[in-house]
VOPAGU-2260 file (C-alpha; in pm, 1 decimal, decimal comma):
REM VOPAGU-2260
SITE   aa  ch    i         X         Y         Z
SITE  MET   A    0       0,0       0,0       0,0
SITE  THR   A    1     129,8     345,1     -84,2
SITE  ASP   A    2     195,5     608,3     180,5
SITE  HIS   A    3     -84,5     813,9      25,7
SITE  LEU   A    4    -340,9     536,4      80,9
SITE  GLN   A    5    -198,1     457,3     423,3
SITE  LYS   A    6    -272,6     815,3     526,1
SITE  LEU   A    7    -635,2     773,6     411,4
SITE  VAL   A    8    -671,1     446,6     605,3
SITE  GLU   A    9    -529,2     609,9     920,0
SITE  LEU   A   10    -770,1     904,1     888,9
SITE  LEU   A   11   -1065,0     668,1     842,4
SITE  GLN   A   12    -961,8     460,5    1145,0
SITE  LYS   A   13    -923,2     774,3    1354,7
SITE  LYS   A   14   -1259,0     916,1    1243,4
SITE  PHE   A   15   -1474,1     600,5    1250,5
SITE  GLY   A   16   -1274,3     361,3    1468,0
SITE  GLN   A   17   -1457,0      47,4    1571,7
SITE  ASN   A   18   -1780,6     158,8    1404,7
SITE  ALA   A   19   -1656,2      61,0    1059,9
SITE  GLN   A   20   -1462,2    -208,6     881,6
SITE  ILE   A   21   -1175,2     -87,6     664,0
SITE  VAL   A   22   -1024,6    -321,3     405,4
SITE  THR   A   23    -745,6    -245,3     161,4
SITE  ALA   A   24    -694,8    -472,8    -137,7
SITE  LEU   A   25    -540,4    -408,4    -477,5
SITE  ASN   A   26    -462,3     -49,0    -375,2
SITE  GLU   A   27    -831,7      20,2    -314,1
SITE  VAL   A   28    -988,0     110,6      20,2
SITE  THR   A   29   -1332,7     -15,2     119,1
SITE  LEU   A   30   -1515,0     128,7     419,7
SITE  THR   A   31   -1808,5     -84,4     536,2
SITE  VAL   A   32   -2051,1      72,2     783,1
SITE  LYS   A   33   -2367,9     -32,6     962,1
SITE  ALA   A   34   -2699,5      69,2     809,4
SITE  ASP   A   35   -2796,7     295,5    1100,5
SITE  GLU   A   36   -2469,6     492,3    1065,4
SITE  TYR   A   37   -2460,7     511,7     685,2
SITE  LEU   A   38   -2598,7     864,6     640,2
SITE  SER   A   39   -2390,0    1016,1     920,1
SITE  VAL   A   40   -2073,0     851,1     785,7
SITE  ALA   A   41   -2147,5     974,8     434,0
SITE  THR   A   42   -2197,3    1327,6     566,2
SITE  ALA   A   43   -1872,3    1310,2     763,0
SITE  LEU   A   44   -1683,6    1181,7     459,0
SITE  ARG   A   45   -1801,4    1484,2     263,7
SITE  ASP   A   46   -1773,4    1751,9     534,3
SITE  ASP   A   47   -1452,8    1657,2     716,8
SITE  ALA   A   48   -1178,3    1876,0     567,0
SITE  GLN   A   49    -918,4    1601,6     615,2
SITE  LEU   A   50   -1127,4    1360,3     405,8
SITE  GLY   A   51   -1318,7    1586,0     165,8
SITE  PHE   A   52   -1506,7    1331,3     -45,6
SITE  GLU   A   53   -1700,6    1591,0    -237,8
SITE  GLN   A   54   -1803,4    1374,8    -532,1
SITE  LEU   A   55   -2006,4    1056,4    -563,1
SITE  ILE   A   56   -1888,3     876,8    -876,0
SITE  ASP   A   57   -2122,9     578,6    -865,6
SITE  LEU   A   58   -2368,0     394,7    -644,6
SITE  CYS   A   59   -2494,4      45,9    -716,6
SITE  GLY   A   60   -2684,7    -234,2    -553,4
SITE  VAL   A   61   -2517,5    -569,1    -494,2
SITE  ASP   A   62   -2678,1    -907,4    -430,4
SITE  TYR   A   63   -2430,5   -1130,0    -245,8
SITE  SER   A   64   -2651,8   -1441,9    -253,1
SITE  SER   A   65   -2425,5   -1620,5    -500,3
SITE  TYR   A   66   -2099,6   -1456,7    -391,5
SITE  ALA   A   67   -1807,5   -1692,8    -327,6
SITE  ASP   A   68   -1987,0   -1974,2    -510,6
SITE  GLY   A   69   -2285,6   -1942,9    -280,5
SITE  THR   A   70   -2089,2   -1984,0      40,9
SITE  TRP   A   71   -2143,9   -1622,3     151,2
SITE  GLY   A   72   -2288,1   -1625,6     500,2
SITE  GLY   A   73   -2351,6   -1254,3     551,6
SITE  LEU   A   74   -2636,4   -1023,0     468,5
SITE  ARG   A   75   -2761,3   -1043,3     110,5
SITE  PHE   A   76   -2809,5    -687,1     -20,5
SITE  ALA   A   77   -2567,5    -395,1     -10,5
SITE  ALA   A   78   -2543,3     -46,9    -152,9
SITE  VAL   A   79   -2191,2      31,6    -270,2
SITE  SER   A   80   -2078,4     386,4    -345,1
SITE  HIS   A   81   -1758,1     500,5    -508,9
SITE  LEU   A   82   -1640,2     837,3    -382,9
SITE  LEU   A   83   -1375,8    1083,1    -499,1
SITE  SER   A   84   -1184,9    1346,2    -307,6
SITE  ILE   A   85   -1048,7    1577,8    -572,2
SITE  GLN   A   86    -856,4    1790,4    -325,3
SITE  HIS   A   87    -673,8    1489,3    -174,5
SITE  ASN   A   88    -672,0    1268,7    -486,7
SITE  TRP   A   89    -835,1     977,5    -300,6
SITE  ARG   A   90   -1093,9     723,7    -404,5
SITE  LEU   A   91   -1300,8     528,1    -156,5
SITE  ARG   A   92   -1557,2     250,5    -176,7
SITE  LEU   A   93   -1832,4     294,3      83,4
SITE  ARG   A   94   -2046,6     -13,5     146,1
SITE  VAL   A   95   -2354,8     -64,3     359,4
SITE  PHE   A   96   -2556,6    -383,8     398,6
SITE  ALA   A   97   -2934,6    -371,2     440,1
SITE  ASP   A   98   -3026,2    -524,2     776,5
SITE  ASN   A   99   -3323,6    -720,5     638,5
SITE  ASP   A  100   -3279,6    -952,3     338,7
SITE  ASP   A  101   -3656,4    -977,3     283,7
SITE  PHE   A  102   -3717,6    -600,9     285,5
SITE  PRO   A  103   -3382,6    -428,0     218,0
SITE  ILE   A  104   -3379,5     -64,3     332,0
SITE  VAL   A  105   -3086,5     175,5     367,5
SITE  ALA   A  106   -3078,9     552,1     409,8
SITE  SER   A  107   -3062,5     770,4     101,9
SITE  VAL   A  108   -2741,3     967,7      50,4
SITE  THR   A  109   -2913,5    1205,4    -192,4
SITE  PRO   A  110   -2906,8    1482,4      74,7
SITE  VAL   A  111   -2527,0    1441,0      84,2
SITE  TRP   A  112   -2457,5    1394,2    -287,2
SITE  ASN   A  113   -2759,1    1483,0    -501,2
SITE  SER   A  114   -2622,5    1274,6    -789,8
SITE  ALA   A  115   -2712,3     964,3    -586,5
SITE  ASN   A  116   -3079,8    1006,3    -677,6
SITE  TRP   A  117   -3058,0     835,5   -1016,8
SITE  PHE   A  118   -2829,5     558,6    -892,2
SITE  GLU   A  119   -3052,5     481,2    -593,7
SITE  ARG   A  120   -3357,4     453,5    -818,0
SITE  GLU   A  121   -3163,5     213,2   -1039,6
SITE  ALA   A  122   -3060,1       1,1    -736,9
SITE  PHE   A  123   -3426,6     -15,3    -637,5
SITE  ASP   A  124   -3534,3    -116,8    -988,1
SITE  LEU   A  125   -3269,8    -388,7   -1019,0
SITE  PHE   A  126   -3244,3    -522,7    -661,1
SITE  GLY   A  127   -3543,5    -388,7    -468,8
SITE  ILE   A  128   -3327,3    -191,8    -226,3
SITE  ILE   A  129   -3537,3      87,9     -76,2
SITE  PHE   A  130   -3363,4     416,2       0,3
């Protein structure tokens, strides 16, 4: 991992600590948060000057039911966002799992990044995830 990404990981650990899971693989950082903290984490990622993720690049729904050849034992549906900090030249994957596989609901991040509106509607259409 580069020093640049290591700095991002350290900032994320300092800011979110035990409330999030941070994984680095293939020079990409993934921050996984709980559904009830998703909106507040998204807001902090945008508003914290040390992080400054001012742009949402993409948001998609993911169905993990057949992940790892069907051996996945976790929650089924997730919303995955790809964020960009132009000022710091960082990219981040933000993932949140819906708590209920039968009725997947996660908070909308449209109030944080208004471009999420279209992507969230698409995730609903394709996976039934309600924002």
